[in-house]
C-alpha angles and dihedrals in degrees: 000000000000122000118233100185112146118223112231110220112218122198122203112232117242132202123269095178140016133190142152131229121182097339091315119117117211130193128188110211131212091249091060098259123129116206127191133192138175117258089224090072087077124064099224095037090051088064097045126102126241091258095048090052091053089061096077124130139181121254139176093037091306096311093110140042115217130197103187098189091050095039088228129143129181127185121238092218090053090051091049091050091049099247102159127163098221134041121257111260121196114229113232 
């Protein structure tokens, strides 16, 4: 008996826009979602100034965020999956 299962192709969303507000980085994805995360979830970004955080740009067709002056790259699929370097710390 022959299997007729159809493979469903999933396409990872990429970012079409990135911006920062008060040490939070936001990305707008091709599927319409907007995701925000604290800069303090990443080692290098946690030490960056507000001005340095604002220097973010999209690379690799929206699959990567780049901070040239910090020499830092973060993948968009990693952010969507919740892969952060540091734990979330509530501010008191």
